[in-house]
C-alpha positions as CSV (number, residue, x, y, z in Angstrom):
1,M,73.4,274.7,67.9
2,S,71.5,277.6,69.6
3,Q,69.0,276.7,72.4
4,E,65.5,276.5,71.4
5,F,62.5,277.1,73.7
6,I,58.7,276.2,74.0
7,E,57.1,279.7,74.4
8,V,53.9,280.3,76.4
9,R,52.4,283.7,76.4
10,G,49.4,284.7,78.6
11,A,48.2,281.5,80.2
12,R,45.2,281.8,82.3
13,E,44.0,278.4,82.8
14,N,42.4,278.0,86.3
15,N,44.3,280.2,88.5
16,L,47.1,281.1,86.4
17,K,47.7,285.0,86.2
18,D,48.7,285.7,82.6
19,V,51.7,283.5,82.9
20,S,54.4,283.8,80.2
21,L,57.7,281.6,80.2
22,R,60.4,280.1,77.9
23,I,61.0,276.1,78.7
24,P,64.4,275.0,77.0
25,K,63.9,272.3,74.7
26,R,65.8,269.0,75.0
27,K,66.5,269.8,78.7
28,I,64.9,268.6,81.9
29,T,62.5,271.2,83.4
30,I,60.9,270.5,86.8
31,F,57.9,272.3,88.1
32,T,57.7,272.8,91.8
33,G,55.5,275.0,94.0
34,V,52.8,274.5,96.7
35,S,49.5,272.2,96.0
36,G,47.4,274.3,94.2
37,S,49.9,277.0,92.9
38,G,49.2,276.5,89.3
39,K,51.9,273.7,88.3
40,S,49.2,271.3,86.8
41,S,47.0,274.1,85.2
42,L,50.4,275.2,83.2
43,V,51.8,271.9,82.6
44,F,48.7,269.5,82.2
45,D,45.9,271.9,81.2
46,T,47.8,274.2,79.0
47,L,50.9,272.5,77.5
48,A,49.9,268.9,77.4
49,S,46.5,269.7,76.4
50,E,47.5,271.9,73.5
51,A,50.3,269.3,72.4
52,Q,47.5,266.7,72.2
53,R,45.0,269.0,70.6
54,R,47.4,270.0,67.8
55,L,48.5,266.3,67.2
56,Y,44.9,265.3,66.7
57,E,44.3,268.1,64.2
58,N,46.8,266.3,61.9
59,L,44.4,263.2,61.8
60,S,41.3,262.8,59.6
61,F,37.8,263.9,61.1
62,F,36.9,260.1,60.9
63,V,39.6,259.0,63.2
64,R,39.2,262.2,65.6
65,N,35.8,261.1,66.3
66,F,37.3,258.1,68.0
67,L,39.8,260.1,70.1
68,P,39.4,262.2,73.4
69,R,38.7,265.9,72.6
70,Y,40.9,268.6,73.9
71,P,39.8,272.2,74.2
72,Q,42.0,275.0,73.3
73,P,43.6,276.2,76.5
74,D,43.2,279.8,77.6
75,A,46.4,281.5,76.6
76,D,47.5,284.1,74.0
77,A,50.2,281.8,72.4
78,I,51.7,278.5,72.9
79,E,54.8,277.9,70.3
80,N,57.4,275.4,69.3
81,L,55.5,272.2,71.0
82,S,56.7,269.0,69.9
83,M,54.7,265.8,70.2
84,A,53.8,264.9,73.6
85,V,54.0,261.8,75.5
86,I,52.2,262.1,78.9
87,V,52.8,259.8,81.8
88,D,50.5,260.6,84.6
89,Q,49.5,258.8,87.6
90,K,46.1,257.4,86.4
91,R,45.8,253.9,87.3
92,L,46.0,251.4,84.5
93,G,42.6,249.8,84.2
94,G,42.1,246.9,81.6
95,G,40.4,244.7,84.2
96,S,41.5,240.9,84.4
97,H,42.7,240.7,80.6
98,S,45.3,243.3,81.1
99,T,48.5,242.4,83.1
100,V,51.9,244.0,83.6
101,G,53.2,241.6,80.6
102,T,50.4,242.7,78.1
103,V,50.6,246.4,78.9
104,T,54.6,246.6,78.4
105,D,54.2,244.2,75.5
106,I,56.9,241.8,77.3
107,A,54.1,239.0,77.0
108,T,53.9,239.5,73.2
109,L,57.8,238.9,73.1
110,L,57.3,235.7,75.4
111,R,54.6,234.1,73.4
112,L,56.8,234.6,70.4
113,L,59.6,232.9,72.0
114,F,57.4,229.9,73.0
115,S,56.0,229.7,69.5
116,R,59.4,229.4,68.2
117,V,61.4,227.0,70.5
118,G,58.7,225.5,73.0
119,T,58.1,222.0,72.8
120,P,56.1,220.3,71.9
121,Y,55.0,222.6,69.1
122,V,51.7,224.2,69.6
123,G,51.1,226.8,67.1
124,Y,51.8,230.5,66.5
125,A,51.9,233.1,69.2
126,N,48.5,233.6,69.5
127,A,48.1,229.9,70.9
128,F,49.8,231.4,74.1
129,S,47.5,234.4,74.7
130,F,44.9,234.2,77.1
131,N,43.2,236.9,75.2
132,D,42.8,234.9,72.1
133,P,40.4,231.7,71.5
134,Q,43.1,229.7,70.4
135,G,45.2,230.3,73.7
136,M,42.6,230.8,76.4
137,C,41.3,227.9,78.7
138,P,38.1,226.9,77.5
139,E,36.7,226.3,80.9
140,C,37.2,230.1,82.3
141,N,37.5,232.0,79.1
142,G,41.1,233.2,79.9
143,L,40.2,234.7,83.2
144,G,41.8,232.1,85.2
145,R,39.1,232.5,87.8
146,K,35.6,230.8,87.8
147,V,32.7,230.7,90.4
148,G,33.8,228.0,92.8
149,L,34.7,226.8,96.4
150,N,36.1,229.5,98.6
151,L,39.3,227.6,100.0
152,D,39.8,230.3,102.8
153,K,36.4,229.2,104.1
154,A,36.6,225.5,103.2
155,L,39.8,224.8,104.8
156,D,41.8,225.4,107.9
157,L,45.3,225.0,106.8
158,S,46.7,225.0,110.4
159,L,45.1,221.5,110.8
160,S,45.3,218.1,109.4
161,L,42.7,216.0,107.8
162,N,42.3,213.8,111.0
163,K,42.0,217.0,113.0
164,G,39.1,218.4,111.0
165,A,40.9,220.7,108.4
166,M,38.1,220.4,105.8
167,L,35.3,222.5,107.1
168,L,32.6,221.7,104.6
169,P,29.6,220.3,106.0
170,E,29.7,216.8,104.3
171,Y,33.6,216.8,105.2
172,Q,33.4,217.0,109.0
173,V,35.5,214.6,110.8
174,D,33.7,211.0,110.9
175,S,31.4,211.9,108.0
176,W,31.2,209.8,104.9
177,G,33.1,212.5,102.7
178,W,35.7,212.6,105.2
179,S,36.1,208.8,105.6
180,I,36.6,208.7,101.6
181,C,39.4,211.2,101.8
182,T,41.2,209.7,104.9
183,Q,40.9,206.1,103.7
184,S,42.0,206.8,100.1
185,G,45.5,206.2,101.1
186,L,46.6,209.2,98.7
187,L,47.2,211.9,101.5
188,D,49.0,212.1,104.9
189,N,46.0,212.4,107.1
190,N,48.3,213.6,110.2
191,K,50.2,216.4,108.1
192,N,48.9,219.9,108.4
193,L,47.4,221.3,105.1
194,E,49.8,224.4,105.5
195,D,52.8,221.7,105.0
196,F,51.3,220.0,102.0
197,S,53.3,220.5,98.8
198,K,51.6,221.7,95.6
199,A,51.1,218.5,94.3
200,E,49.5,217.1,97.7
201,M,47.0,220.2,97.6
202,D,46.3,219.6,93.9
203,L,45.3,216.0,94.7
204,L,43.1,217.1,97.6
205,L,41.2,219.7,95.7
206,Y,41.3,218.6,91.9
207,S,41.8,215.1,91.5
208,E,39.8,213.5,88.9
209,P,37.4,210.8,90.0
210,H,38.9,207.5,90.5
211,K,38.3,204.0,92.4
212,V,40.2,203.5,95.7
213,K,39.7,200.3,98.0
214,S,38.4,200.7,101.6
215,Q,37.0,198.6,104.4
216,V,33.4,199.2,105.6
217,A,32.3,196.9,108.6
218,G,35.2,194.6,107.9
219,K,34.6,194.3,104.1
220,D,36.6,195.4,101.1
221,I,34.5,198.1,98.9
222,N,35.4,200.3,95.9
223,L,34.8,203.9,96.7
224,T,35.3,206.9,94.4
225,F,37.7,209.7,95.6
226,E,37.4,213.0,93.8
227,G,39.0,216.3,94.7
228,I,36.8,218.4,97.2
229,A,36.7,221.6,95.0
230,N,36.0,219.7,91.7
231,K,33.3,217.6,93.5
232,F,31.8,220.7,95.0
233,Y,31.7,222.5,91.7
234,Q,29.9,219.7,89.9
235,K,27.5,219.0,92.7
236,Y,26.3,222.5,93.4
237,I,27.5,225.2,90.8
238,A,27.5,223.3,87.7
239,R,23.9,222.2,88.7
240,D,22.9,225.8,89.7
241,V,22.5,226.0,93.5
242,K,19.7,228.4,93.0
243,T,17.3,225.7,92.0
244,M,18.1,223.6,95.2
245,S,16.1,223.7,98.4
246,E,16.5,226.6,100.8
247,R,18.4,224.6,103.3
248,T,21.0,223.5,100.9
249,Q,21.4,227.0,99.6
250,K,22.0,228.2,103.1
251,M,24.3,225.6,103.7
252,V,26.3,226.1,100.6
253,E,26.3,229.6,99.8
254,P,29.0,230.7,102.6
255,F,31.5,228.5,100.6
256,I,31.0,230.0,97.1
257,S,33.2,232.7,95.6
258,M,35.3,233.5,92.8
259,G,38.3,231.0,92.7
260,P,40.8,229.6,90.6
261,C,39.7,227.8,87.5
262,P,39.5,224.0,88.1
263,L,40.9,223.1,84.7
264,C,43.9,225.8,84.5
265,K,44.5,226.3,88.2
266,G,44.4,230.1,87.3
267,A,46.9,230.0,84.5
268,R,44.4,231.3,82.1
269,L,45.7,229.0,79.1
270,S,44.6,226.0,77.1
271,Q,46.1,222.7,78.3
272,A,48.0,222.5,74.9
273,A,49.8,225.9,75.7
274,L,50.5,224.6,79.3
275,N,52.0,221.5,78.0
276,C,54.5,223.3,75.8
277,K,57.7,223.9,77.8
278,I,61.3,225.7,77.5
279,S,63.9,224.3,79.9
280,G,61.1,222.4,81.8
281,R,59.0,225.5,82.3
282,N,55.7,226.6,80.7
283,I,54.8,230.1,79.8
284,A,52.5,230.7,82.7
285,E,55.2,229.7,85.2
286,L,57.7,232.3,83.6
287,S,55.0,234.8,83.6
288,A,54.5,234.3,87.3
289,M,58.1,234.7,88.3
290,E,59.3,238.1,89.9
291,V,61.1,240.1,87.1
292,D,64.7,239.9,88.8
293,E,64.2,236.1,89.0
294,L,63.0,235.8,85.4
295,I,65.8,237.5,83.8
296,P,68.6,234.9,84.5
297,V,66.0,232.2,83.5
298,V,65.5,233.8,80.1
299,Q,69.3,234.3,79.7
300,E,69.9,230.7,80.1
301,I,67.7,229.8,76.8
302,A,70.6,228.8,74.4
303,T,68.7,228.0,71.4
304,P,70.4,230.0,68.5
305,A,67.1,230.6,67.1
306,A,65.9,232.3,70.0
307,A,68.8,234.7,70.5
308,P,67.2,237.8,69.2
309,L,64.1,237.3,71.2
310,V,66.3,236.3,74.4
311,K,68.3,239.6,73.9
312,E,65.1,241.8,73.4
313,L,63.3,240.2,76.3
314,T,66.2,240.5,78.6
315,H,66.6,244.2,77.7
316,R,62.9,245.1,78.6
317,L,62.8,243.2,81.8
318,Q,66.1,244.8,82.8
319,Q,64.2,248.3,82.4
320,L,61.6,247.1,84.9
321,V,64.4,246.5,87.4
322,N,66.1,249.9,86.5
323,I,63.0,251.6,87.4
324,G,62.3,249.7,90.7
325,L,59.8,247.2,89.9
326,E,61.8,244.2,90.0
327,Y,59.5,242.6,92.4
328,L,56.4,242.5,90.0
329,S,55.5,239.4,88.0
330,L,54.4,239.6,84.1
331,D,51.0,238.1,85.2
332,R,50.3,240.9,87.8
333,Q,47.0,242.3,86.8
334,T,47.3,246.3,85.9
335,D,44.1,247.0,87.9
336,T,46.2,245.8,91.3
337,L,49.0,248.4,90.7
338,S,49.3,251.6,92.8
339,G,49.4,255.0,91.0
340,G,52.9,255.2,91.2
341,E,53.5,251.7,90.1
342,S,51.1,252.4,87.0
343,Q,53.1,255.4,86.1
344,R,56.4,253.6,86.2
345,V,55.1,250.8,84.1
346,K,54.1,253.3,81.6
347,M,57.5,254.8,81.6
348,V,59.0,251.5,80.7
349,K,56.6,251.2,77.9
350,H,57.6,254.7,76.5
351,L,61.3,254.1,77.0
352,T,61.6,251.4,74.3
353,S,60.3,253.9,71.9
354,G,62.9,255.3,69.4
355,L,61.1,258.7,69.2
356,V,63.5,261.9,69.6
357,D,62.6,265.5,69.8
358,A,59.3,264.5,71.7
359,L,57.9,266.2,74.8
360,Y,57.8,263.8,77.9
361,I,55.6,265.2,80.6
362,F,55.6,263.4,83.8
363,D,53.5,263.9,86.9
364,E,55.3,263.4,90.2
365,P,57.2,260.2,88.9
366,S,58.8,259.7,92.6
367,V,55.2,258.8,94.0
368,G,55.6,255.5,95.7
369,L,59.3,255.3,95.5
370,H,61.6,254.6,98.6
371,P,64.4,257.0,98.6
372,R,66.8,254.3,97.6
373,D,65.0,254.0,94.1
374,V,64.7,257.7,93.2
375,H,68.0,257.9,91.7
376,R,67.0,254.9,89.3
377,M,64.2,257.0,88.1
378,N,66.4,260.2,87.9
379,E,68.6,258.1,85.4
380,L,65.6,257.3,83.1
381,L,64.7,260.8,82.9
382,Q,68.2,261.7,82.0
383,S,68.3,259.0,79.2
384,L,65.2,260.5,77.7
385,R,66.9,263.8,77.6
386,D,70.2,262.5,76.3
387,K,68.2,260.9,73.2
388,G,67.2,264.5,72.4
389,N,63.9,264.9,73.9
390,T,62.5,267.4,76.1
391,V,61.3,266.4,79.7
392,I,59.0,268.3,81.7
393,V,58.4,267.2,85.5
394,V,55.9,268.2,88.0
395,E,57.7,267.3,91.0
396,H,58.0,267.8,94.9
397,D,61.0,265.7,96.0
398,P,64.2,267.6,96.3
399,S,66.1,264.6,95.1
400,V,64.4,264.9,91.8
401,M,64.8,268.5,91.4
402,K,68.7,268.1,91.7
403,V,68.9,266.6,88.2
404,A,66.8,269.6,86.5
405,D,68.5,271.5,84.0
406,H,66.0,274.2,84.5
407,I,63.5,275.0,87.4
408,V,60.2,276.9,87.3
409,D,58.6,277.4,90.8
410,M,55.0,278.6,91.0
411,G,53.5,280.3,93.7
412,P,53.9,282.2,96.0
413,R,50.8,280.5,97.5
414,A,47.9,278.3,96.6
415,G,44.6,278.9,94.7
416,S,43.7,282.7,94.1
417,E,47.2,283.6,95.9
418,G,49.3,281.4,93.4
419,G,49.4,281.2,89.3
420,R,52.4,283.2,89.0
421,V,56.3,282.2,88.4
422,V,58.2,283.2,91.4
423,Y,61.4,281.8,90.1
424,E,63.0,280.5,86.8
425,G,66.7,279.0,86.6
426,T,69.0,276.4,88.0
427,Y,68.6,274.4,91.1
428,A,71.7,275.9,92.8
429,G,69.8,279.4,92.0
430,L,66.6,278.1,93.5
431,G,68.4,277.8,96.8
432,Q,69.6,281.3,96.9
433,S,66.0,282.7,96.1
434,N,63.1,283.5,99.0
435,T,60.4,281.5,97.4
436,L,58.7,279.0,99.9
437,T,60.4,276.0,98.2
438,A,63.8,277.6,98.7
439,Q,63.0,278.0,102.2
440,F,62.1,274.4,102.8
441,L,65.1,273.0,100.8
442,Q,67.4,274.6,103.4
443,R,65.7,273.0,106.3
444,N,66.9,270.1,108.0
445,V,64.1,268.0,109.9
446,A,65.6,266.5,113.1
447,I,64.7,263.0,114.2
448,K,62.3,263.3,117.3
449,D,63.8,262.5,120.9
450,K,60.6,262.3,122.8
451,F,58.0,259.8,121.9
452,R,54.3,259.2,123.1
453,Q,54.0,255.7,125.1
454,A,51.1,253.5,123.5
455,R,48.1,252.6,125.7
456,G,47.6,249.1,124.2
457,K,48.3,247.2,121.3
458,L,46.3,246.1,117.9
459,P,47.9,242.8,117.1
460,I,48.3,241.3,113.7
461,E,48.9,237.6,113.9
462,H,50.5,235.2,111.3
463,A,49.8,237.3,108.2
464,K,50.3,235.7,105.0
465,A,48.6,237.9,102.5
466,N,50.1,238.5,99.2
467,N,54.1,238.4,100.0
468,L,53.7,238.5,103.7
469,Q,55.9,235.6,105.4
470,D,53.9,234.6,108.4
471,V,54.0,238.2,109.8
472,S,53.1,238.9,113.6
473,V,53.5,242.3,114.8
474,D,51.6,244.7,117.3
475,L,50.5,248.2,116.2
476,P,50.7,250.5,119.3
477,V,47.2,252.3,120.2
478,G,47.3,256.2,120.8
479,V,50.8,257.1,118.9
480,L,51.9,258.1,115.3
481,T,53.0,254.9,113.7
482,V,54.8,255.0,110.3
483,I,54.9,251.8,108.1
484,T,58.1,252.0,106.0
485,G,60.0,250.0,103.4
486,V,61.0,249.9,99.9
487,A,58.1,249.5,97.1
488,G,56.7,246.0,97.1
489,S,57.9,245.2,100.4
490,G,54.4,244.5,102.1
491,K,53.5,247.7,103.5
492,S,50.1,247.8,101.8
493,S,49.6,244.0,102.2
494,L,50.0,244.3,106.0
495,I,47.7,247.2,106.5
496,H,45.1,247.0,103.7
497,A,44.9,243.2,103.2
498,V,45.3,242.3,106.8
499,F,45.0,244.9,109.5
500,L,42.0,246.5,107.8
501,Q,40.1,243.2,107.6
502,Q,40.4,242.9,111.1
503,H,39.5,246.5,112.1
504,P,36.9,247.4,109.4
505,D,35.8,250.5,111.7
506,A,39.1,252.3,110.9
507,I,38.9,255.5,109.0
508,V,40.9,255.2,105.8
509,I,42.2,258.1,104.0
510,D,43.9,256.7,100.7
511,Q,44.5,257.8,97.2
512,T,41.3,256.8,95.6
513,P,39.6,259.7,93.9
514,I,36.6,261.3,95.3
515,G,33.7,262.1,93.2
516,V,34.9,264.9,90.8
517,S,32.3,265.9,88.5
518,S,31.6,269.4,87.7
519,R,28.4,269.4,90.0
520,S,30.5,268.3,93.0
521,N,32.5,270.9,95.2
522,P,33.9,271.4,98.6
523,A,30.4,272.6,100.1
524,T,28.6,269.6,98.8
525,Y,31.3,266.9,99.4
526,T,31.6,268.2,103.1
527,G,27.9,268.4,103.5
528,I,27.7,272.0,104.6
529,M,25.5,273.0,101.5
530,D,22.7,271.2,103.3
531,D,23.1,273.5,106.1
532,V,23.5,276.6,104.0
533,R,20.4,275.8,101.9
534,K,18.3,275.3,104.9
535,A,19.5,278.7,106.4
536,F,18.5,280.6,103.0
537,A,15.2,278.6,103.0
538,K,14.4,279.7,106.6
539,A,15.5,283.4,106.0
540,N,13.4,283.7,103.0
541,K,10.5,281.4,104.0
542,V,11.0,279.3,100.7
543,D,11.8,275.7,99.6
544,A,15.4,274.8,100.2
545,G,15.7,273.0,96.9
546,L,15.6,276.4,95.3
547,F,19.2,276.8,96.5
548,S,20.5,273.8,94.8
549,F,21.8,274.1,91.1
550,N,21.0,270.2,90.8
551,S,17.4,270.8,91.9
552,K,14.5,273.3,91.6
553,G,17.1,276.4,91.5
554,A,18.9,275.2,88.5
555,C,18.8,277.7,85.5
556,E,16.4,275.9,83.0
557,N,18.7,276.8,80.0
558,C,21.8,275.1,81.1
559,Q,20.4,272.6,83.9
560,G,22.6,274.1,86.7
561,A,25.6,273.5,84.8
562,G,26.8,277.1,84.0
563,K,27.8,276.1,80.5
564,I,26.3,275.1,77.3
565,Y,28.2,272.1,75.7
566,Q,27.9,272.0,72.0
567,D,28.7,268.9,70.2
568,L,30.1,269.6,66.9
569,A,30.0,265.9,66.0
570,F,33.9,265.2,64.7
571,L,35.0,268.6,65.8
572,Q,35.9,269.2,69.6
573,E,33.2,269.8,72.1
574,V,32.8,273.5,73.0
575,A,31.8,274.8,76.2
576,L,30.4,278.3,76.2
577,P,29.0,280.3,79.5
578,C,25.2,280.0,79.6
579,E,23.7,283.0,78.0
580,V,20.7,283.3,80.5
581,C,22.4,282.7,83.8
582,H,26.0,284.0,82.6
583,G,27.6,280.8,84.4
584,K,25.8,281.4,87.8
585,R,23.9,278.3,87.5
586,F,20.8,279.5,89.2
587,K,17.4,281.1,88.0
588,D,17.2,284.8,88.4
589,E,14.4,284.6,91.0
590,V,16.6,282.5,93.3
591,L,19.4,285.3,93.1
592,A,16.9,287.9,94.8
593,Y,16.9,285.8,98.0
594,H,19.6,286.7,100.4
595,F,21.1,285.5,103.9
596,N,22.9,288.2,105.9
597,G,23.1,290.2,102.5
598,K,24.6,287.7,100.4
599,S,22.9,285.6,97.5
600,I,23.7,281.8,97.3
601,V,26.1,282.8,94.1
602,D,28.0,285.1,96.5
603,V,28.3,282.4,99.3
604,L,29.7,279.7,96.5
605,G,32.2,282.1,95.6
606,M,33.6,282.6,98.9
607,T,36.9,281.1,100.3
608,V,36.8,278.8,103.1
609,R,38.7,281.7,105.1
610,Q,35.7,284.1,104.0
611,A,33.0,281.6,104.8
612,L,34.5,281.0,108.3
613,A,34.3,284.9,109.0
614,F,30.6,285.0,107.3
615,F,28.8,282.3,108.9
616,T,27.7,281.9,112.6
617,L,26.0,278.3,112.3
618,A,28.0,276.0,114.3
619,A,27.5,273.1,111.8
620,V,29.0,275.1,109.1
621,K,31.7,276.7,111.0
622,S,33.0,273.4,112.3
623,K,33.4,272.0,108.7
624,M,35.0,275.1,107.5
625,Q,37.5,275.1,110.3
626,A,38.4,271.5,109.2
627,L,39.1,272.7,105.8
628,S,41.2,275.6,107.0
629,D,42.9,273.1,109.5
630,V,44.2,270.9,106.6
631,G,45.4,274.1,104.6
632,L,42.7,274.5,102.3
633,D,41.3,277.9,103.4
634,Y,42.0,279.3,99.8
635,L,39.5,277.1,98.1
636,T,36.1,278.6,97.0
637,L,33.2,276.7,98.3
638,G,31.8,276.1,94.8
639,Q,35.2,275.2,93.0
640,P,34.5,272.0,91.0
641,L,36.2,269.1,92.6
642,S,37.3,268.2,89.2
643,T,39.7,271.4,89.2
644,L,41.3,270.1,92.3
645,S,45.0,268.6,92.5
646,G,45.4,265.2,94.0
647,G,46.8,266.5,97.1
648,E,43.9,269.0,97.5
649,C,41.4,266.0,97.0
650,Q,43.2,264.0,99.8
651,R,43.3,266.6,102.3
652,I,39.4,267.3,101.5
653,K,38.9,263.5,102.6
654,L,41.2,264.2,105.7
655,A,38.9,267.2,106.5
656,S,35.7,265.4,106.3
657,E,36.9,262.9,109.1
658,L,38.8,265.0,111.5
659,H,36.0,265.6,113.9
660,K,36.1,261.8,115.1
661,A,37.8,261.0,118.3
662,G,38.9,257.8,119.8
663,S,39.3,256.3,116.2
664,V,42.0,254.6,114.1
665,Y,43.2,256.6,111.3
666,V,44.8,254.8,108.4
667,L,46.5,257.0,105.8
668,D,48.2,255.9,102.5
669,E,51.1,258.0,101.5
670,P,49.3,261.2,102.6
671,T,52.4,263.3,101.2
672,T,51.1,262.4,97.6
673,G,51.2,265.7,95.7
674,L,52.4,267.6,98.6
675,H,54.9,270.4,98.7
676,M,57.3,270.4,101.5
677,S,55.8,273.1,103.5
678,D,52.4,271.3,103.3
679,I,53.9,268.3,104.6
680,T,54.7,270.3,107.7
681,H,51.2,271.4,107.8
682,L,50.2,267.6,107.5
683,L,52.3,266.6,110.5
684,E,50.6,269.3,112.6
685,I,47.3,267.6,111.7
686,L,48.5,264.2,112.3
687,N,50.0,265.0,115.9
688,R,46.7,266.9,116.7
689,L,44.8,263.7,115.8
690,V,47.0,261.5,118.2
691,E,46.6,264.3,120.9
692,G,43.1,264.0,120.5
693,G,43.0,260.5,121.4
694,N,43.2,258.7,118.0
695,T,45.6,256.0,116.8
696,V,47.1,257.1,113.5
697,I,49.0,254.8,111.1
698,V,50.8,256.0,108.0
699,I,52.2,254.2,105.1
700,E,54.7,256.6,104.0
701,H,58.4,256.8,102.3
702,N,58.8,260.5,103.1
703,L,61.7,261.2,105.4
704,D,60.0,264.0,107.3
705,V,57.1,262.1,108.3
706,I,59.2,258.9,109.3
707,S,61.5,261.3,111.6
708,S,58.4,262.7,113.2
709,A,56.7,259.2,113.9
710,D,56.6,257.7,117.5
711,W,56.9,254.3,116.2
712,I,58.3,252.7,113.2
713,I,57.4,249.4,111.6
714,D,59.9,248.9,108.5
715,M,59.3,246.1,106.1
716,G,61.6,244.5,103.9
717,P,64.4,243.9,103.3
718,E,63.3,244.2,99.7
719,G,60.4,243.9,97.5
720,G,58.3,240.9,96.4
721,N,59.1,237.5,97.8
722,K,62.5,239.1,99.0
723,G,60.3,241.1,101.4
724,G,57.2,240.5,103.4
725,R,59.1,240.3,106.8
726,V,59.2,242.8,109.6
727,I,62.9,243.9,109.7
728,F,62.4,246.5,112.5
729,E,59.9,247.8,115.0
730,G,60.8,250.7,117.4
731,T,61.4,254.5,117.5
732,P,63.1,256.3,114.6
733,Q,66.2,257.0,116.9
734,A,66.4,253.4,117.4
735,L,66.0,252.6,113.5
736,L,69.1,254.4,112.8
737,T,71.3,251.8,114.6
738,V,69.8,248.8,112.5
739,K,72.2,247.9,109.6
740,G,70.1,245.8,107.3
741,S,67.4,248.6,106.9
742,L,67.4,250.7,103.7
743,T,65.2,253.1,105.5
744,S,67.9,253.7,108.1
745,Q,70.5,254.5,105.6
746,Y,68.5,257.3,104.1
747,L,67.2,258.8,107.4
748,K,70.9,259.1,108.4
749,Q,71.3,261.2,105.3
750,N,68.3,263.4,105.9
């Protein structure tokens, strides 16, 4: 069979320069190039958008009214497209009712299994769903949480009851409430609460009221013992604390927060569902197990009627393991997953599809993956191709590029200097070309042999958040520290859940999106627009508001949008340039005002590099210099943030924080979306921050960043409950000698 191709002719979306190319069908094609070179414009804004648009055109107008609307991309022709499945890095939402189990449909199979072979029989599968009235806990409506006692504030787990472990005012040592608890004979009063079993803790917190005998003034009396969380709820929350005296409110409110539901203890299900078991475990207990531990438990179910379900469940759970998510549990809420985890969960969902000859499009699937796990993901891409599908991947990781059948390198640079295809062909051929990608593929990064000395330490003591196993570690002050380890090993828990709680003044530059409306741009985000407006107002002796397209200066026809959006009901929305301002967004009278010979539109059309040469204002120059320092000197001041790549948005955040000194900077995988050449630039910035007297802490998998660290804290050894420990702390050179570290193994190969 002759090779077929997807053909693109004359693509001009964003910065694309009349791009024409042929993408082989039923092969893996990987798009590479620096951030802002046009990869996403070509793959997502052109190919993916057109594929979705054409698919929806086959549906009725009524159905299309409920679906997203995709505009026709700016291209002369796009031919031979298949149905597209787009797997991007957008985090999975869904709130508390969406879990790993529900989004992958594994929970559906588990519910069906319990409805068939669980004992005692409860009912159909819906009786095991926390999203269905038949199965949800009536106390919390399936949320698993309810306003109640904040256990972190109410208990000191390091103490015993006799030593004052109960911190609530009415349970202080020698108080009446304390006396009832300690004289009940139900608990060990000298045992630290952290050593209590689950049954003992449930007794202390959630015990139903019952009579116990005690002695007061030498006489036997009957007292009522009740779990302190239950009693607190009945006394203050069920009766609404807001109706009580101001003194009582002040005393009680510090102890109130969202906590586990007192009836289902966070399991979300009805008592009938929780009492139904298979091999001694209920569905909530199985859902709380990590995937790699759940598989053998499921395989042990020997009931003949369950055999087909057991086989399918095992298959789907194994796919989570294959893609490096064995540390997740099925009850993990999807809105707590990282962008990389969300993408891999979506991949698992699509891998169970029987589709062939489809177009699968992935956005940097290696994000958040330790080098150990990248080969697993590569195998999944190859399996999709081998089924007869076309796989297109936007990627920077050389380990992923190696599995490509075809590579398209975009460039040569970013922004207006990019938007062209600079290489097409095999991975081997890319190495022989002279593109920026090829130059960095041939480069070896040496591990540092000279390290900065710490000026002090920032201690973390007895950290137990999420999977951390009583971790105590010191983060050095005044150096570049990199936190490493496989996905799920506890890196983010150590820094975000513990360190940042203790050091709230630290500057965090993570992957959360910045404001990306069409009215937000680099000039407004960095704050220079205020200075620019004042400069124009002063030079022309008019109101500064005239120089804002969000205020008095906005074109009245388009309200400063620059476009007129026409809603065609069930047809796609059409955006046309405003016929009054022709896309300039301002009134004509505003364009007559100049500053140093330029109008406000001229200024917004300048690149950062041009603005640096144009402005003499110190406040503007310093902020423009920061954008230039992070490699964004090709951006125009008025470019909508909604058109920027993820890597560009993250560097804008970094630029806005660069001017601070003596600070603690925390960066969460800053190489996300960065080309190898951009990573070199990023390292220059990080080193400059350290040289300026700052402490820089980076959570990262990239081996170039790890090689450049002064200090490494390696978490592991694996993910989930097999991780959560510090397995190494020291210099990158010393890490090479550690045998139990997966990071060490791959650092040697770099």
